[in-house]
Steps between C-alpha positions, in 0.01 A plus 500: 500500500180391332242275660277276293142623480216270613168500323200649683313169504794335678503774767123462559529122531791534742306745720190280510706194590678695775172620659348154483802356677479760778131429559568128515774549761270720713218244480728212602652696789164622646297260719180363356186680629135453419299792374299679773125522460490839671504808284696687769775244552565180685292476823796334674718800423238737637463294816877493549525874455184553711362749248122543542272503197406866523429749225817693585716189446349365178372803308728694266271805499424518872543840661496521877239742638614814669518436875269722707661806646538506875265756646644702785363753743401834346506356147230617260264259322212566261153373587254434217147543633230332293186472713160418358183395681138449408206448734147415388226467760127462447226468760122485504252482786121463492329508839129502575330493835126512573319477837149552635407580859154494659421540871180553703464602868201303629538547878631793694508607862411821682663609823244664730535560873825311487319203363517337160160447346406391147467782253247418231567647161175662403633616162625154418832329545790711376681340208833556334571396144834549333658406171862535404637435157869552431676433175860574414697423190855608432755439230866588505784468255863599545784479252839655563824487305831629626829518317836644597813478289825689550870462584671640807856488631534371857787483746594199711455642851557176693626143449366252752706210642319251273592703189164669439530860387279788608455754220353848503447753223335840458422717201355848475410670172384860488342666197398856581230457766461125460711263709516121471661311787570125507653298786580127502627266771534122524717194565663303218727198464843539337421233239200703381729777374535449124825532308403849379468614864119507496237347728142411414243633745330160518813359671507761777368401842314751717472728200361844580439767237384850588394726214378855554403783271485868591391784277233617261452158341427341837271787602289446188373155599548463876199482735403793715493494880122461526497221245771314693293530821188369327691209344656413837184494715243409232216704652254396231 
């Protein structure tokens, strides 16, 4: 059986007419609605669905942050210590004191036979003359700079009822005769623990850092016993 062939133009016109008819039927069947002025949809639809206008609900590229890991007892966290301080103090004093003293003994008494009688001063009245001149000037200047920067792993040794964590960490490094020891303790909030399991030292309450050096390097610049005594009591 042979079917008559239709020209290509007739097929294209038939397809266009068919699509136009379908669109017209859909338009007539759908209810009339005004265009919303909101870029994210009709406000009435959002209110009905109770969807808040948050970045997670309206952004196509939003990525939720990683929730913080729950810290438990005996877990290990890393503390980043970055401590810097600078103190500048200047003082100056200029003191001057001058006084003169003059005294003369014009009358005196003499005890003779249990009696007090006038005692004339044949050589003249004794006199006392004094002069005191004191001048002091002092200048002082102090400038100190301290810096400490390192990382140390600490363990959570206690979790208080209000959620605060007590951390403690120790480190000891030995190189031949030289030993470096560092100890750190403090109290930190759980929300101050970053996503990479680190804590900044500035967020630690009751922070205490003990750093000690033992060995030839320390012996090269430490003060002797006599010098420590002189610096303590300031004899001069």
